GUKOLGU-372779 format. One record per residue (C-alpha): residue number from 1; residue in one letter; chain; x, y, z. Coordinates in Angstrom, 2 decimals. Example, Ala and Ser with C-alpha at 12.3 -4.5 7.8 and 13.67 -1.06 7.14 Angstrom:
BEGIN
   num   residu   chaine         x         y         z
     1        A        A     12.30     -4.50      7.80
     2        S        A     13.67     -1.06      7.14
This chain:
BEGIN
   num   residu   chaine         x         y         z
     1        X        A    163.44     43.46     33.59
     2        X        A    164.24     46.75     35.26
     3        X        A    164.52     46.74     39.05
     4        X        A    161.52     49.03     39.55
     5        X        A    159.19     46.86     37.50
     6        X        A    160.50     43.74     39.21
     7        X        A    159.78     45.17     42.63
     8        X        A    156.27     46.00     41.55
     9        X        A    155.71     42.50     40.23
    10        X        A    157.11     40.95     43.35
    11        X        A    155.31     42.86     46.07
    12        X        A    151.59     42.73     46.65
    13        X        A    149.70     43.95     49.72
    14        X        A    150.02     41.56     52.63
    15        X        A    147.02     39.34     53.50
    16        X        A    147.66     37.75     56.85
    17        X        A    146.32     34.21     56.88
    18        X        A    147.51     33.14     60.34
    19        X        A    148.75     34.78     63.48
    20        X        A    152.22     33.42     62.81
    21        X        A    152.49     35.49     59.64
    22        X        A    151.71     38.77     61.33
    23        X        A    154.50     39.04     63.91
    24        X        A    156.81     41.15     61.69
    25        X        A    155.03     43.74     59.49
    26        X        A    155.59     43.86     55.73
    27        X        A    158.27     46.46     54.74
    28        X        A    157.67     49.31     52.31
    29        X        A    157.99     47.98     48.73
    30        X        A    160.74     50.43     47.95
    31        X        A    162.94     48.89     50.67
    32        X        A    162.88     45.45     49.07
    33        X        A    165.59     44.17     46.80
    34        X        A    164.17     41.39     44.57
    35        X        A    166.22     38.17     44.28
    36        X        A    165.85     34.70     42.81
    37        X        A    166.74     31.71     44.93
    38        X        A    168.81     28.90     43.37
    39        X        A    168.58     26.60     46.39
    40        X        A    168.00     26.46     50.10
    41        X        A    171.22     25.55     51.88
    42        X        A    169.68     24.97     55.31
    43        X        A    167.08     26.40     57.63
    44        X        A    168.64     29.86     57.77
    45        X        A    170.75     30.22     54.56
    46        X        A    169.81     30.71     50.89
    47        X        A    171.96     30.53     47.75
    48        X        A    170.82     33.02     45.10
    49        X        A    171.06     32.55     41.35
    50        X        A    173.55     35.44     41.16
    51        X        A    175.94     33.39     43.29
    52        X        A    175.45     35.18     46.63
    53        X        A    174.72     33.35     49.84
    54        X        A    172.20     35.01     52.14
    55        X        A    172.28     34.41     55.88
    56        X        A    168.88     35.35     57.21
    57        X        A    168.90     37.85     60.06
    58        X        A    167.46     37.08     63.50
    59        X        A    167.29     33.31     63.64
    60        X        A    169.44     30.27     64.10
    61        X        A    168.13     27.00     62.68
    62        X        A    169.37     23.56     63.82
    63        X        A    172.51     22.38     62.09
    64        X        A    172.39     19.73     59.30
    65        X        A    174.69     16.70     59.31
    66        X        A    178.25     17.59     58.28
    67        X        A    181.81     16.30     58.70
    68        X        A    180.81     13.20     60.58
    69        X        A    178.37     15.16     62.84
    70        X        A    174.77     14.04     63.03
    71        X        A    172.01     16.45     62.14
    72        X        A    170.49     18.30     65.06
    73        X        A    166.79     17.70     65.80
    74        X        A    164.46     19.39     63.27
    75        X        A    167.35     20.55     61.06
    76        X        A    165.96     18.74     58.01
    77        X        A    162.41     19.89     58.83
    78        X        A    163.63     23.53     59.03
    79        X        A    165.34     23.28     55.61
    80        X        A    162.25     21.67     54.05
    81        X        A    159.94     24.38     55.53
    82        X        A    162.16     27.09     54.04
    83        X        A    162.13     25.29     50.72
    84        X        A    158.31     25.27     50.87
    85        X        A    158.20     29.03     51.57
    86        X        A    160.53     29.74     48.68
    87        X        A    158.68     27.43     46.34
    88        X        A    155.31     29.05     47.15
    89        X        A    156.83     32.33     45.93
    90        X        A    158.12     30.82     42.72
    91        X        A    161.68     31.07     43.97
    92        X        A    161.45     34.87     44.14
    93        X        A    162.00     36.68     47.41
    94        X        A    162.49     40.24     48.64
    95        X        A    165.60     41.18     50.65
    96        X        A    166.12     43.92     53.23
    97        X        A    169.84     44.08     53.94
    98        X        A    170.99     44.56     57.55
    99        X        A    172.94     47.54     58.79
   100        X        A    175.88     45.18     58.82
   101        X        A    175.82     43.82     55.25
   102        X        A    178.10     40.78     55.49
   103        X        A    179.16     38.21     58.02
   104        X        A    182.72     36.85     58.54
   105        X        A    182.09     34.18     55.86
   106        X        A    181.21     36.80     53.25
   107        X        A    177.51     35.93     53.24
   108        X        A    174.97     38.71     52.70
   109        X        A    173.01     39.45     55.87
   110        X        A    169.39     40.20     55.14
   111        X        A    165.75     39.85     56.18
   112        X        A    163.85     37.74     53.69
   113        X        A    160.24     38.25     52.63
   114        X        A    157.73     36.39     50.52
   115        X        A    155.42     37.93     47.90
   116        X        A    152.62     38.45     50.46
   117        X        A    154.95     40.35     52.82
   118        X        A    155.55     37.44     55.18
   119        X        A    158.91     37.59     56.98
   120        X        A    160.51     34.16     56.54
   121        X        A    162.54     34.42     59.72
   122        X        A    159.51     35.16     61.93
   123        X        A    157.58     32.35     60.23
   124        X        A    160.23     29.74     60.92
   125        X        A    160.67     31.00     64.51
   126        X        A    156.97     31.03     65.17
   127        X        A    156.67     27.42     63.97
   128        X        A    159.42     26.33     66.35
   129        X        A    161.90     25.50     63.56
   130        X        A    164.54     28.06     64.60
   131        X        A    165.66     30.03     67.62
   132        X        A    165.50     33.80     67.78
   133        X        A    168.90     35.48     67.97
   134        X        A    170.00     39.13     67.96
   135        X        A    173.40     40.23     66.78
   136        X        A    173.94     44.03     66.92
   137        X        A    173.72     46.14     64.85
   138        X        A    171.18     44.00     62.91
   139        X        A    168.44     44.25     65.51
   140        X        A    165.64     46.09     63.72
   141        X        A    163.13     43.22     64.02
   142        X        A    164.10     41.98     67.51
   143        X        A    160.70     42.72     69.12
   144        X        A    158.53     40.97     66.51
   145        X        A    160.90     38.00     66.21
   146        X        A    160.83     37.61     70.01
   147        X        A    157.01     37.66     69.85
   148        X        A    157.25     34.88     67.24
   149        X        A    159.37     32.73     69.50
   150        X        A    157.08     33.42     72.48
   151        X        A    154.24     32.05     70.36
   152        X        A    156.17     28.85     69.60
   153        X        A    157.14     28.41     73.25
   154        X        A    153.60     28.86     74.53
   155        X        A    152.23     26.45     71.95
   156        X        A    155.16     24.01     72.45
   157        X        A    155.87     23.86     68.76
   158        X        A    158.86     22.23     67.11
   159        X        A    162.02     22.85     69.13
   160        X        A    159.87     23.86     72.13
   161        X        A    157.84     20.65     72.25
   162        X        A    160.30     19.54     74.89
   163        X        A    162.17     22.44     76.39
   164        X        A    165.67     22.77     74.83
   165        X        A    166.79     25.07     77.64
   166        X        A    169.88     23.60     79.35
   167        X        A    171.39     24.08     82.79
   168        X        A    174.93     25.56     82.57
   169        X        A    176.47     22.40     84.03
   170        X        A    174.97     20.36     81.18
   171        X        A    177.23     21.99     78.55
   172        X        A    179.62     19.48     77.08
   173        X        A    180.64     21.01     73.76
   174        X        A    180.69     24.19     71.72
   175        X        A    177.66     25.29     69.66
   176        X        A    174.46     27.22     69.93
   177        X        A    172.58     26.85     73.24
   178        X        A    169.82     28.34     75.34
   179        X        A    170.74     28.27     79.05
   180        X        A    168.94     28.98     82.28
   181        X        A    170.83     29.34     85.56
   182        X        A    171.54     31.38     88.62
   183        X        A    174.13     34.15     88.57
   184        X        A    176.98     33.14     90.88
   185        X        A    179.27     36.03     90.17
   186        X        A    179.74     39.28     88.22
   187        X        A    183.07     40.87     87.28
   188        X        A    183.74     44.09     85.45
   189        X        A    187.00     45.02     83.72
   190        X        A    188.27     46.72     80.59
   191        X        A    187.25     43.64     78.54
   192        X        A    183.62     43.94     79.51
   193        X        A    181.16     42.46     81.98
   194        X        A    181.56     38.78     82.94
   195        X        A    178.49     37.04     84.39
   196        X        A    179.03     33.53     85.72
   197        X        A    176.12     31.07     85.83
   198        X        A    176.16     28.24     88.35
   199        X        A    179.96     28.45     88.28
   200        X        A    179.93     26.61     84.94
   201        X        A    179.38     29.13     82.14
   202        X        A    180.44     32.77     81.78
   203        X        A    178.48     35.30     79.85
   204        X        A    180.54     38.12     78.33
   205        X        A    179.11     41.52     77.49
   206        X        A    181.76     43.29     75.38
   207        X        A    182.62     46.98     76.10
   208        X        A    181.30     48.15     72.73
   209        X        A    177.74     46.94     73.49
   210        X        A    177.65     47.45     77.25
   211        X        A    175.98     50.82     76.71
   212        X        A    173.00     49.05     75.14
   213        X        A    172.20     47.42     78.52
   214        X        A    170.25     49.62     80.92
   215        X        A    172.27     50.00     84.12
   216        X        A    169.52     48.48     86.23
   217        X        A    169.74     45.28     84.15
   218        X        A    173.31     44.72     85.31
   219        X        A    172.89     45.64     89.00
   220        X        A    172.08     43.14     91.65
   221        X        A    172.39     40.14     89.34
   222        X        A    174.11     37.82     91.82
   223        X        A    171.58     35.26     93.00
   224        X        A    169.14     36.05     90.22
   225        X        A    167.99     33.44     87.66
   226        X        A    168.53     34.36     84.06
   227        X        A    168.07     32.87     80.63
   228        X        A    170.84     33.42     78.03
   229        X        A    171.47     32.26     74.54
   230        X        A    174.28     32.30     72.03
   231        X        A    177.21     30.29     70.77
   232        X        A    179.12     28.41     73.47
   233        X        A    182.89     28.42     73.02
   234        X        A    185.55     26.49     74.93
   235        X        A    187.89     28.98     76.52
   236        X        A    190.40     26.18     77.23
   237        X        A    190.77     25.56     73.48
   238        X        A    191.42     29.30     73.03
   239        X        A    194.41     29.05     75.40
   240        X        A    192.64     30.99     78.12
   241        X        A    192.31     28.28     80.73
   242        X        A    194.47     30.24     83.14
   243        X        A    191.80     32.91     83.52
   244        X        A    189.79     32.55     86.78
   245        X        A    186.47     32.07     85.09
   246        X        A    184.43     29.16     83.85
   247        X        A    185.55     27.01     80.97
   248        X        A    182.53     27.69     78.71
   249        X        A    181.65     31.16     77.44
   250        X        A    178.81     32.83     75.55
   251        X        A    179.22     36.28     74.12
   252        X        A    176.01     38.27     74.60
   253        X        A    175.50     40.40     71.49
   254        X        A    172.30     42.20     72.41
   255        X        A    170.19     42.77     75.54
   256        X        A    167.46     40.49     74.17
   257        X        A    169.84     37.55     74.48
   258        X        A    169.91     37.86     78.31
   259        X        A    166.59     37.73     80.16
   260        X        A    165.89     37.93     83.85
   261        X        A    163.53     35.19     85.06
């Protein structure tokens, strides 16, 4: 089947059945690349029949059990929900590739849509089965995906039934985390802006994205409470323990990942 006819067969006008479906608008049909899903790997990754792996843009689902590690809460539920969304569309989805097309693992980075125009990432986020994330330059849907997460937080759905937000001093290992703390220090150098929370975790804003932060957002931070999210790394294991900053670090990849409270 030719691509044009396949797109026409795939896409029909969106009919919004619930508020959760409407956070991210349906894209123009011409922007969709049709694909067939072979299997759902986890709550944020698909394997296509053509052999490609697709990492969905804008969300991070809990990790499944692997290599002796237990599954994180709701990891299985997130995968099953994504399986349901795929199955309801007969295994056919529409992809909108990101500005950055591949991640470091070679996976295709794309937004994924169902036949009725529903954005799968926003749906999972709105149901509390994944966290919103933003990694520049793939930030086209930041606003609507943030709205989806705000819905889940207000309704205390899924991951937000009990707040998953940690204090910086509660960090014990690497991995994705949402933190809330008070800024105890700010340093600026050629390697970026370094924001320390409660003396326990440092947030790094790299020089190449510093320009995306309005200057007023980075002024007068000391003493302010903020919420930040991202992947925590152990700077000691990276051989950087001699640096006069906290052991744990999160790289802030977009202004939406750092919020003043």
